[in-house]
N, CA, C and O atoms as a GROMACS GRO file, in nm:
protein
  544
    1MET      N    1   0.082  -0.119   0.000
    1MET     CA    2   0.000   0.000   0.000
    1MET      C    3   0.086   0.126   0.000
    1MET      O    4   0.059   0.219  -0.075
    2CYS      N    5   0.191   0.130   0.083
    2CYS     CA    6   0.277   0.248   0.090
    2CYS      C    7   0.351   0.269  -0.041
    2CYS      O    8   0.366   0.383  -0.086
    3CYS      N    9   0.398   0.161  -0.101
    3CYS     CA   10   0.469   0.175  -0.228
    3CYS      C   11   0.378   0.232  -0.335
    3CYS      O   12   0.419   0.318  -0.412
    4PHE      N   13   0.253   0.184  -0.341
    4PHE     CA   14   0.158   0.236  -0.438
    4PHE      C   15   0.132   0.384  -0.416
    4PHE      O   16   0.127   0.462  -0.511
    5PHE      N   17   0.117   0.423  -0.289
    5PHE     CA   18   0.093   0.563  -0.256
    5PHE      C   19   0.210   0.649  -0.302
    5PHE      O   20   0.188   0.756  -0.359
    6SER      N   21   0.333   0.605  -0.279
    6SER     CA   22   0.451   0.680  -0.321
    6SER      C   23   0.456   0.695  -0.471
    6SER      O   24   0.487   0.802  -0.523
    7ILE      N   25   0.425   0.588  -0.541
    7ILE     CA   26   0.426   0.594  -0.687
    7ILE      C   27   0.316   0.687  -0.736
    7ILE      O   28   0.337   0.764  -0.830
    8SER      N   29   0.200   0.681  -0.674
    8SER     CA   30   0.089   0.768  -0.715
    8SER      C   31   0.124   0.914  -0.694
    8SER      O   32   0.097   0.997  -0.781
    9ILE      N   33   0.184   0.947  -0.581
    9ILE     CA   34   0.223   1.086  -0.554
    9ILE      C   35   0.327   1.132  -0.656
    9ILE      O   36   0.318   1.243  -0.708
   10ALA      N   37   0.425   1.046  -0.683
   10ALA     CA   38   0.528   1.082  -0.780
   10ALA      C   39   0.467   1.105  -0.917
   10ALA      O   40   0.506   1.198  -0.988
   11GLY      N   41   0.371   1.021  -0.954
   11GLY     CA   42   0.305   1.038  -1.084
   11GLY      C   43   0.227   1.168  -1.091
   11GLY      O   44   0.231   1.236  -1.194
   12VAL      N   45   0.157   1.203  -0.984
   12VAL     CA   46   0.081   1.328  -0.980
   12VAL      C   47   0.176   1.447  -0.988
   12VAL      O   48   0.150   1.543  -1.060
   13GLN      N   49   0.286   1.440  -0.912
   13GLN     CA   50   0.383   1.549  -0.916
   13GLN      C   51   0.440   1.564  -1.056
   13GLN      O   52   0.461   1.677  -1.103
   14ASN      N   53   0.466   1.454  -1.124
   14ASN     CA   54   0.520   1.459  -1.260
   14ASN      C   55   0.419   1.523  -1.354
   14ASN      O   56   0.456   1.604  -1.440
   15ILE      N   57   0.292   1.489  -1.338
   15ILE     CA   58   0.188   1.548  -1.423
   15ILE      C   59   0.182   1.699  -1.400
   15ILE      O   60   0.173   1.776  -1.495
   16PHE      N   61   0.186   1.742  -1.273
   16PHE     CA   62   0.183   1.885  -1.244
   16PHE      C   63   0.306   1.956  -1.299
   16PHE      O   64   0.296   2.070  -1.344
   17SER      N   65   0.421   1.891  -1.294
   17SER     CA   66   0.542   1.950  -1.351
   17SER      C   67   0.528   1.970  -1.501
   17SER      O   68   0.568   2.073  -1.554
   18GLU      N   69   0.472   1.872  -1.567
   18GLU     CA   70   0.450   1.882  -1.712
   18GLU      C   71   0.350   1.993  -1.745
   18GLU      O   72   0.370   2.070  -1.839
   19ILE      N   73   0.243   1.999  -1.668
   19ILE     CA   74   0.142   2.104  -1.690
   19ILE      C   75   0.204   2.241  -1.665
   19ILE      O   76   0.179   2.334  -1.742
   20ASP      N   77   0.284   2.255  -1.560
   20ASP     CA   78   0.350   2.381  -1.528
   20ASP      C   79   0.445   2.422  -1.640
   20ASP      O   80   0.447   2.539  -1.680
   21ALA      N   81   0.523   2.327  -1.692
   21ALA     CA   82   0.616   2.357  -1.802
   21ALA      C   83   0.539   2.402  -1.926
   21ALA      O   84   0.579   2.498  -1.992
   22GLN      N   85   0.429   2.333  -1.959
   22GLN     CA   86   0.350   2.370  -2.076
   22GLN      C   87   0.285   2.506  -2.057
   22GLN      O   88   0.277   2.585  -2.151
   23LEU      N   89   0.238   2.535  -1.936
   23LEU     CA   90   0.180   2.666  -1.907
   23LEU      C   91   0.283   2.777  -1.927
   23LEU      O   92   0.251   2.881  -1.985
   24ASN      N   93   0.406   2.754  -1.880
   24ASN     CA   94   0.512   2.854  -1.899
   24ASN      C   95   0.539   2.877  -2.048
   24ASN      O   96   0.557   2.991  -2.090
   25LEU      N   97   0.541   2.771  -2.126
   25LEU     CA   98   0.561   2.786  -2.271
   25LEU      C   99   0.445   2.863  -2.334
   25LEU      O  100   0.467   2.947  -2.422
   26ASN      N  101   0.323   2.835  -2.292
   26ASN     CA  102   0.207   2.907  -2.345
   26ASN      C  103   0.214   3.056  -2.310
   26ASN      O  104   0.181   3.141  -2.393
   27ILE      N  105   0.256   3.086  -2.188
   27ILE     CA  106   0.269   3.227  -2.147
   27ILE      C  107   0.376   3.297  -2.231
   27ILE      O  108   0.356   3.410  -2.274
   28ILE      N  109   0.489   3.230  -2.253
   28ILE     CA  110   0.595   3.288  -2.335
   28ILE      C  111   0.543   3.314  -2.476
   28ILE      O  112   0.568   3.420  -2.532
   29ASP      N  113   0.469   3.218  -2.534
   29ASP     CA  114   0.412   3.237  -2.667
   29ASP      C  115   0.318   3.357  -2.670
   29ASP      O  116   0.323   3.438  -2.763
   30LEU      N  117   0.233   3.369  -2.569
   30LEU     CA  118   0.139   3.480  -2.562
   30LEU      C  119   0.212   3.614  -2.553
   30LEU      O  120   0.177   3.709  -2.623
   31LEU      N  121   0.314   3.621  -2.466
   31LEU     CA  122   0.382   3.747  -2.442
   31LEU      C  123   0.479   3.786  -2.553
   31LEU      O  124   0.508   3.905  -2.570
   32SER      N  125   0.528   3.690  -2.627
   32SER     CA  126   0.627   3.722  -2.730
   32SER      C  127   0.567   3.735  -2.869
   32SER      O  128   0.640   3.764  -2.965
   33SER      N  129   0.438   3.716  -2.883
   33SER     CA  130   0.375   3.728  -3.015
   33SER      C  131   0.283   3.849  -3.018
   33SER      O  132   0.225   3.887  -2.917
   34PRO      N  133   0.269   3.909  -3.137
   34PRO     CA  134   0.178   4.023  -3.149
   34PRO      C  135   0.032   3.974  -3.141
   34PRO      O  136   0.006   3.855  -3.156
   35PRO      N  137  -0.061   4.065  -3.117
   35PRO     CA  138  -0.202   4.023  -3.112
   35PRO      C  139  -0.247   3.968  -3.247
   35PRO      O  140  -0.192   4.003  -3.352
   36ALA      N  141  -0.346   3.882  -3.243
   36ALA     CA  142  -0.400   3.825  -3.366
   36ALA      C  143  -0.457   3.937  -3.454
   36ALA      O  144  -0.496   4.043  -3.404
   37ASN      N  145  -0.460   3.912  -3.584
   37ASN     CA  146  -0.508   4.014  -3.679
   37ASN      C  147  -0.646   4.067  -3.641
   37ASN      O  148  -0.739   3.991  -3.617
   38GLY      N  149  -0.655   4.198  -3.635
   38GLY     CA  150  -0.782   4.264  -3.611
   38GLY      C  151  -0.831   4.260  -3.468
   38GLY      O  152  -0.943   4.303  -3.440
   39THR      N  153  -0.750   4.211  -3.377
   39THR     CA  154  -0.795   4.207  -3.238
   39THR      C  155  -0.720   4.310  -3.155
   39THR      O  156  -0.607   4.346  -3.186
   40LYS      N  157  -0.785   4.355  -3.050
   40LYS     CA  158  -0.721   4.445  -2.956
   40LYS      C  159  -0.713   4.373  -2.823
   40LYS      O  160  -0.814   4.332  -2.766
   41ASP      N  161  -0.591   4.360  -2.774
   41ASP     CA  162  -0.572   4.292  -2.646
   41ASP      C  163  -0.615   4.380  -2.531
   41ASP      O  164  -0.610   4.503  -2.541
   42PRO      N  165  -0.657   4.318  -2.420
   42PRO     CA  166  -0.686   4.396  -2.299
   42PRO      C  167  -0.559   4.465  -2.250
   42PRO      O  168  -0.448   4.420  -2.278
   43ASN      N  169  -0.576   4.574  -2.176
   43ASN     CA  170  -0.461   4.648  -2.124
   43ASN      C  171  -0.368   4.560  -2.042
   43ASN      O  172  -0.246   4.579  -2.045
   44ALA      N  173  -0.423   4.465  -1.967
   44ALA     CA  174  -0.339   4.376  -1.885
   44ALA      C  175  -0.243   4.296  -1.972
   44ALA      O  176  -0.127   4.278  -1.935
   45VAL      N  177  -0.290   4.249  -2.086
   45VAL     CA  178  -0.204   4.172  -2.177
   45VAL      C  179  -0.101   4.265  -2.241
   45VAL      O  180   0.016   4.227  -2.255
   46ILE      N  181  -0.143   4.384  -2.280
   46ILE     CA  182  -0.049   4.482  -2.339
   46ILE      C  183   0.061   4.515  -2.238
   46ILE      O  184   0.178   4.518  -2.274
   47ASN      N  185   0.022   4.541  -2.113
   47ASN     CA  186   0.121   4.572  -2.010
   47ASN      C  187   0.213   4.454  -1.984
   47ASN      O  188   0.334   4.472  -1.965
   48ALA      N  189   0.158   4.334  -1.982
   48ALA     CA  190   0.241   4.214  -1.961
   48ALA      C  191   0.340   4.196  -2.075
   48ALA      O  192   0.455   4.161  -2.052
   49ARG      N  193   0.295   4.221  -2.198
   49ARG     CA  194   0.387   4.212  -2.314
   49ARG      C  195   0.499   4.315  -2.302
   49ARG      O  196   0.615   4.285  -2.330
   50ASN      N  197   0.463   4.437  -2.262
   50ASN     CA  198   0.565   4.542  -2.246
   50ASN      C  199   0.667   4.504  -2.138
   50ASN      O  200   0.787   4.522  -2.157
   51LEU      N  201   0.619   4.451  -2.026
   51LEU     CA  202   0.708   4.408  -1.920
   51LEU      C  203   0.798   4.295  -1.968
   51LEU      O  204   0.919   4.296  -1.944
   52TYR      N  205   0.740   4.198  -2.036
   52TYR     CA  206   0.818   4.085  -2.088
   52TYR      C  207   0.925   4.134  -2.186
   52TYR      O  208   1.040   4.093  -2.179
   53ALA      N  209   0.886   4.224  -2.277
   53ALA     CA  210   0.981   4.276  -2.375
   53ALA      C  211   1.095   4.351  -2.306
   53ALA      O  212   1.211   4.340  -2.346
   54SER      N  213   1.063   4.427  -2.201
   54SER     CA  214   1.169   4.500  -2.130
   54SER      C  215   1.262   4.404  -2.056
   54SER      O  216   1.381   4.430  -2.045
   55CYS      N  217   1.208   4.293  -2.007
   55CYS     CA  218   1.294   4.193  -1.940
   55CYS      C  219   1.383   4.121  -2.040
   55CYS      O  220   1.495   4.081  -2.006
   56MET      N  221   1.335   4.104  -2.161
   56MET     CA  222   1.412   4.031  -2.262
   56MET      C  223   1.511   4.122  -2.336
   56MET      O  224   1.596   4.073  -2.411
   57ASP      N  225   1.501   4.253  -2.317
   57ASP     CA  226   1.589   4.349  -2.383
   57ASP      C  227   1.723   4.356  -2.310
   57ASP      O  228   1.751   4.452  -2.239
   58GLU      N  229   1.804   4.252  -2.328
   58GLU     CA  230   1.931   4.245  -2.257
   58GLU      C  231   2.025   4.360  -2.293
   58GLU      O  232   2.097   4.411  -2.207
   59ALA      N  233   2.024   4.402  -2.419
   59ALA     CA  234   2.110   4.514  -2.460
   59ALA      C  235   2.068   4.642  -2.387
   59ALA      O  236   2.153   4.717  -2.339
   60GLY      N  237   1.938   4.666  -2.379
   60GLY     CA  238   1.889   4.784  -2.308
   60GLY      C  239   1.922   4.779  -2.160
   60GLY      O  240   1.957   4.881  -2.100
   61ILE      N  241   1.910   4.662  -2.103
   61ILE     CA  242   1.942   4.645  -1.961
   61ILE      C  243   2.090   4.672  -1.938
   61ILE      O  244   2.127   4.741  -1.843
   62GLU      N  245   2.174   4.619  -2.025
   62GLU     CA  246   2.318   4.644  -2.014
   62GLU      C  247   2.350   4.792  -2.033
   62GLU      O  248   2.436   4.847  -1.963
   63ASP      N  249   2.283   4.857  -2.128
   63ASP     CA  250   2.306   5.001  -2.150
   63ASP      C  251   2.268   5.084  -2.029
   63ASP      O  252   2.339   5.177  -1.991
   64ASP      N  253   2.155   5.050  -1.966
   64ASP     CA  254   2.110   5.124  -1.847
   64ASP      C  255   2.201   5.100  -1.729
   64ASP      O  256   2.218   5.188  -1.644
   65GLY      N  257   2.260   4.981  -1.721
   65GLY     CA  258   2.347   4.948  -1.609
   65GLY      C  259   2.271   4.945  -1.478
   65GLY      O  260   2.154   4.907  -1.474
   66VAL      N  261   2.337   4.984  -1.372
   66VAL     CA  262   2.276   4.978  -1.238
   66VAL      C  263   2.207   5.108  -1.199
   66VAL      O  264   2.148   5.117  -1.091
   67ALA      N  265   2.214   5.208  -1.285
   67ALA     CA  266   2.157   5.339  -1.251
   67ALA      C  267   2.010   5.333  -1.210
   67ALA      O  268   1.975   5.395  -1.109
   68PRO      N  269   1.921   5.263  -1.281
   68PRO     CA  270   1.782   5.261  -1.237
   68PRO      C  271   1.763   5.198  -1.099
   68PRO      O  272   1.683   5.246  -1.019
   69VAL      N  273   1.836   5.092  -1.070
   69VAL     CA  274   1.824   5.025  -0.940
   69VAL      C  275   1.880   5.115  -0.830
   69VAL      O  276   1.819   5.129  -0.725
   70LEU      N  277   1.995   5.176  -0.855
   70LEU     CA  278   2.053   5.266  -0.756
   70LEU      C  279   1.962   5.386  -0.729
   70LEU      O  280   1.953   5.433  -0.616
   71SER      N  281   1.896   5.434  -0.832
   71SER     CA  282   1.804   5.546  -0.815
   71SER      C  283   1.689   5.507  -0.722
   71SER      O  284   1.652   5.585  -0.634
   72ILE      N  285   1.635   5.389  -0.741
   72ILE     CA  286   1.526   5.343  -0.653
   72ILE      C  287   1.578   5.326  -0.510
   72ILE      O  288   1.512   5.369  -0.415
   73ILE      N  289   1.694   5.264  -0.496
   73ILE     CA  290   1.750   5.241  -0.362
   73ILE      C  291   1.773   5.374  -0.291
   73ILE      O  292   1.739   5.389  -0.174
   74ASN      N  293   1.832   5.470  -0.362
   74ASN     CA  294   1.867   5.598  -0.298
   74ASN      C  295   1.746   5.690  -0.280
   74ASN      O  296   1.734   5.754  -0.176
   75ASN      N  297   1.658   5.696  -0.379
   75ASN     CA  298   1.547   5.791  -0.374
   75ASN      C  299   1.422   5.736  -0.307
   75ASN      O  300   1.354   5.809  -0.235
   76GLU      N  301   1.392   5.610  -0.329
   76GLU     CA  302   1.272   5.551  -0.271
   76GLU      C  303   1.297   5.493  -0.132
   76GLU      O  304   1.214   5.507  -0.042
   77PHE      N  305   1.412   5.427  -0.115
   77PHE     CA  306   1.437   5.352   0.008
   77PHE      C  307   1.532   5.421   0.105
   77PHE      O  308   1.560   5.367   0.212
   78GLY      N  309   1.581   5.538   0.069
   78GLY     CA  310   1.667   5.612   0.161
   78GLY      C  311   1.811   5.565   0.166
   78GLY      O  312   1.882   5.592   0.263
   79GLY      N  313   1.854   5.493   0.064
   79GLY     CA  314   1.993   5.448   0.058
   79GLY      C  315   2.014   5.312   0.122
   79GLY      O  316   1.922   5.251   0.178
   80TRP      N  317   2.138   5.267   0.113
   80TRP     CA  318   2.174   5.137   0.166
   80TRP      C  319   2.315   5.149   0.221
   80TRP      O  320   2.406   5.189   0.148
   81PRO      N  321   2.337   5.116   0.347
   81PRO     CA  322   2.467   5.139   0.411
   81PRO      C  323   2.585   5.079   0.334
   81PRO      O  324   2.692   5.140   0.326
   82ILE      N  325   2.566   4.960   0.279
   82ILE     CA  326   2.678   4.895   0.211
   82ILE      C  327   2.719   4.972   0.084
   82ILE      O  328   2.833   4.962   0.039
   83LEU      N  329   2.625   5.048   0.027
   83LEU     CA  330   2.656   5.126  -0.093
   83LEU      C  331   2.702   5.267  -0.059
   83LEU      O  332   2.781   5.326  -0.133
   84GLN      N  333   2.654   5.320   0.051
   84GLN     CA  334   2.685   5.459   0.084
   84GLN      C  335   2.799   5.474   0.183
   84GLN      O  336   2.852   5.584   0.200
   85GLY      N  337   2.837   5.366   0.248
   85GLY     CA  338   2.949   5.372   0.342
   85GLY      C  339   2.924   5.472   0.454
   85GLY      O  340   2.817   5.473   0.514
   86SER      N  341   3.024   5.555   0.480
   86SER     CA  342   3.016   5.648   0.593
   86SER      C  343   2.918   5.764   0.570
   86SER      O  344   2.883   5.835   0.664
   87SER      N  345   2.874   5.782   0.445
   87SER     CA  346   2.780   5.891   0.419
   87SER      C  347   2.636   5.852   0.455
   87SER      O  348   2.548   5.938   0.454
   88TRP      N  349   2.611   5.724   0.485
   88TRP     CA  350   2.477   5.681   0.523
   88TRP      C  351   2.446   5.730   0.663
   88TRP      O  352   2.528   5.719   0.754
   89ASP      N  353   2.326   5.785   0.680
   89ASP     CA  354   2.285   5.842   0.809
   89ASP      C  355   2.185   5.749   0.875
   89ASP      O  356   2.067   5.749   0.839
   90PRO      N  357   2.229   5.669   0.973
   90PRO     CA  358   2.137   5.574   1.037
   90PRO      C  359   2.024   5.642   1.116
   90PRO      O  360   1.922   5.578   1.143
   91SER      N  361   2.040   5.768   1.152
   91SER     CA  362   1.934   5.835   1.227
   91SER      C  363   1.810   5.859   1.139
   91SER      O  364   1.701   5.880   1.192
   92LYS      N  365   1.827   5.855   1.009
   92LYS     CA  366   1.714   5.874   0.916
   92LYS      C  367   1.650   5.742   0.876
   92LYS      O  368   1.551   5.740   0.802
   93PHE      N  369   1.706   5.632   0.924
   93PHE     CA  370   1.657   5.499   0.885
   93PHE      C  371   1.538   5.460   0.970
   93PHE      O  372   1.540   5.471   1.093
   94ASN      N  373   1.432   5.412   0.903
   94ASN     CA  374   1.313   5.364   0.972
   94ASN      C  375   1.273   5.232   0.906
   94ASN      O  376   1.219   5.230   0.796
   95LEU      N  377   1.300   5.122   0.976
   95LEU     CA  378   1.274   4.989   0.919
   95LEU      C  379   1.129   4.971   0.881
   95LEU      O  380   1.099   4.916   0.775
   96PHE      N  381   1.038   5.016   0.964
   96PHE     CA  382   0.896   5.000   0.935
   96PHE      C  383   0.859   5.068   0.803
   96PHE      O  384   0.792   5.008   0.719
   97ASN      N  385   0.904   5.192   0.784
   97ASN     CA  386   0.875   5.263   0.659
   97ASN      C  387   0.940   5.195   0.539
   97ASN      O  388   0.880   5.188   0.432
   98LEU      N  389   1.061   5.144   0.559
   98LEU     CA  390   1.128   5.074   0.451
   98LEU      C  391   1.050   4.950   0.410
   98LEU      O  392   1.034   4.924   0.291
   99LEU      N  393   1.003   4.873   0.506
   99LEU     CA  394   0.928   4.752   0.475
   99LEU      C  395   0.798   4.784   0.403
   99LEU      O  396   0.756   4.710   0.313
  100ILE      N  397   0.733   4.893   0.441
  100ILE     CA  398   0.612   4.935   0.370
  100ILE      C  399   0.644   4.971   0.225
  100ILE      O  400   0.572   4.931   0.134
  101LYS      N  401   0.752   5.044   0.205
  101LYS     CA  402   0.792   5.082   0.069
  101LYS      C  403   0.830   4.959  -0.013
  101LYS      O  404   0.795   4.950  -0.131
  102LEU      N  405   0.901   4.865   0.048
  102LEU     CA  406   0.938   4.744  -0.023
  102LEU      C  407   0.816   4.663  -0.065
  102LEU      O  408   0.815   4.602  -0.172
  103ARG      N  409   0.712   4.663   0.017
  103ARG     CA  410   0.591   4.588  -0.016
  103ARG      C  411   0.524   4.642  -0.142
  103ARG      O  412   0.459   4.567  -0.214
  104ARG      N  413   0.541   4.772  -0.169
  104ARG     CA  414   0.483   4.826  -0.293
  104ARG      C  415   0.549   4.764  -0.415
  104ARG      O  416   0.486   4.752  -0.520
  105TYR      N  417   0.675   4.726  -0.402
  105TYR     CA  418   0.747   4.666  -0.514
  105TYR      C  419   0.738   4.515  -0.512
  105TYR      O  420   0.774   4.450  -0.610
  106ASP      N  421   0.691   4.457  -0.406
  106ASP     CA  422   0.690   4.313  -0.389
  106ASP      C  423   0.555   4.255  -0.428
  106ASP      O  424   0.463   4.246  -0.345
  107ASN      N  425   0.543   4.216  -0.554
  107ASN     CA  426   0.422   4.149  -0.596
  107ASN      C  427   0.447   4.000  -0.619
  107ASN      O  428   0.362   3.929  -0.671
  108GLY      N  429   0.566   3.955  -0.579
  108GLY     CA  430   0.598   3.814  -0.594
  108GLY      C  431   0.635   3.774  -0.735
  108GLY      O  432   0.664   3.657  -0.760
  109PHE      N  433   0.633   3.869  -0.828
  109PHE     CA  434   0.663   3.836  -0.968
  109PHE      C  435   0.813   3.831  -0.992
  109PHE      O  436   0.864   3.734  -1.048
  110LEU      N  437   0.884   3.935  -0.950
  110LEU     CA  438   1.028   3.939  -0.972
  110LEU      C  439   1.106   3.902  -0.847
  110LEU      O  440   1.211   3.838  -0.854
  111PHE      N  441   1.054   3.943  -0.731
  111PHE     CA  442   1.122   3.911  -0.606
  111PHE      C  443   1.020   3.916  -0.493
  111PHE      O  444   0.909   3.965  -0.509
  112SER      N  445   1.060   3.865  -0.380
  112SER     CA  446   0.975   3.876  -0.262
  112SER      C  447   1.062   3.916  -0.143
  112SER      O  448   1.181   3.885  -0.139
  113VAL      N  449   1.002   3.983  -0.049
  113VAL     CA  450   1.070   4.026   0.072
  113VAL      C  451   1.000   3.959   0.189
  113VAL      O  452   0.878   3.973   0.206
  114VAL      N  453   1.076   3.886   0.269
  114VAL     CA  454   1.020   3.817   0.385
  114VAL      C  455   1.111   3.836   0.505
  114VAL      O  456   1.229   3.868   0.491
  115THR      N  457   1.054   3.817   0.622
  115THR     CA  458   1.137   3.812   0.742
  115THR      C  459   1.144   3.666   0.786
  115THR      O  460   1.047   3.591   0.774
  116ALA      N  461   1.260   3.628   0.837
  116ALA     CA  462   1.280   3.490   0.880
  116ALA      C  463   1.370   3.488   1.002
  116ALA      O  464   1.448   3.580   1.024
  117THR      N  465   1.358   3.384   1.079
  117THR     CA  466   1.443   3.367   1.196
  117THR      C  467   1.585   3.335   1.150
  117THR      O  468   1.605   3.249   1.064
  118ASN      N  469   1.681   3.404   1.208
  118ASN     CA  470   1.821   3.379   1.177
  118ASN      C  471   1.857   3.237   1.218
  118ASN      O  472   1.824   3.194   1.328
  119GLN      N  473   1.926   3.164   1.129
  119GLN     CA  474   1.957   3.024   1.156
  119GLN      C  475   2.064   3.008   1.264
  119GLN      O  476   2.067   2.905   1.331
  120GLN      N  477   2.151   3.107   1.280
  120GLN     CA  478   2.255   3.098   1.382
  120GLN      C  479   2.208   3.149   1.519
  120GLN      O  480   2.260   3.108   1.622
  121ASN      N  481   2.109   3.239   1.518
  121ASN     CA  482   2.063   3.298   1.643
  121ASN      C  483   1.912   3.317   1.634
  121ASN      O  484   1.865   3.411   1.569
  122SER      N  485   1.837   3.230   1.697
  122SER     CA  486   1.691   3.231   1.682
  122SER      C  487   1.624   3.354   1.743
  122SER      O  488   1.504   3.373   1.723
  123SER      N  489   1.696   3.436   1.818
  123SER     CA  490   1.636   3.557   1.873
  123SER      C  491   1.652   3.675   1.778
  123SER      O  492   1.608   3.786   1.810
  124VAL      N  493   1.714   3.653   1.663
  124VAL     CA  494   1.738   3.758   1.564
  124VAL      C  495   1.659   3.723   1.437
  124VAL      O  496   1.650   3.607   1.398
  125TYR      N  497   1.603   3.826   1.374
  125TYR     CA  498   1.531   3.806   1.250
  125TYR      C  499   1.610   3.866   1.134
  125TYR      O  500   1.675   3.969   1.149
  126ASP      N  501   1.603   3.800   1.020
  126ASP     CA  502   1.667   3.848   0.898
  126ASP      C  503   1.560   3.898   0.802
  126ASP      O  504   1.447   3.849   0.803
  127ILE      N  505   1.596   3.995   0.721
  127ILE     CA  506   1.511   4.037   0.611
  127ILE      C  507   1.571   3.973   0.487
  127ILE      O  508   1.687   3.997   0.453
  128GLU      N  509   1.493   3.892   0.420
  128GLU     CA  510   1.542   3.821   0.302
  128GLU      C  511   1.473   3.873   0.178
  128GLU      O  512   1.351   3.885   0.173
  129VAL      N  513   1.553   3.904   0.078
  129VAL     CA  514   1.501   3.939  -0.054
  129VAL      C  515   1.528   3.818  -0.142
  129VAL      O  516   1.644   3.783  -0.167
  130LYS      N  517   1.422   3.757  -0.188
  130LYS     CA  518   1.436   3.635  -0.269
  130LYS      C  519   1.402   3.668  -0.414
  130LYS      O  520   1.297   3.724  -0.444
  131ILE      N  521   1.492   3.631  -0.501
  131ILE     CA  522   1.472   3.654  -0.643
  131ILE      C  523   1.394   3.538  -0.700
  131ILE      O  524   1.424   3.422  -0.671
  132ARG      N  525   1.295   3.568  -0.781
  132ARG     CA  526   1.218   3.464  -0.847
  132ARG      C  527   1.292   3.426  -0.974
  132ARG      O  528   1.342   3.513  -1.046
  133PHE      N  529   1.301   3.299  -1.001
  133PHE     CA  530   1.363   3.252  -1.124
  133PHE      C  531   1.255   3.233  -1.229
  133PHE      O  532   1.174   3.141  -1.220
  134LEU      N  533   1.256   3.320  -1.327
  134LEU     CA  534   1.156   3.314  -1.433
  134LEU      C  535   1.207   3.224  -1.545
  134LEU      O  536   1.327   3.219  -1.571
  135LEU      N  537   1.117   3.156  -1.609
  135LEU     CA  538   1.156   3.063  -1.714
  135LEU      C  539   1.164   3.128  -1.851
  135LEU      O  540   1.202   3.061  -1.947
  136PHE      N  541   1.130   3.256  -1.863
  136PHE     CA  542   1.138   3.317  -1.994
  136PHE      C  543   1.244   3.420  -2.000
  136PHE      O  544   1.264   3.482  -2.104
   0.00000   0.00000   0.00000
């Protein structure tokens, strides 16, 4: 009975993996192709295509460099000590406000921000920024 259950679970997981892979391919096809002749896509699809195209524009990303990210870090989030060194002013730092601002950018699509217990010291919490690995 246990062996059958293990095989059944593995088979179901394999089916879901295949469905997930096919769904990702379908999404890539949708985002990388123009709308069908004579049709107008909803704004959500147009915006998704624009986002996808900007992510795939490796030359544009390389040309922009880190300037857009640094601008957000410095202007939206109040800087980052590791980047600003001695010019960073800790008296202006407010973790609560920073977490609220980060949540505006955290839709789980590109990255997520979570708090977790530190593995070396359970009385300390870490802020983790996790990058999502996209298949396209």
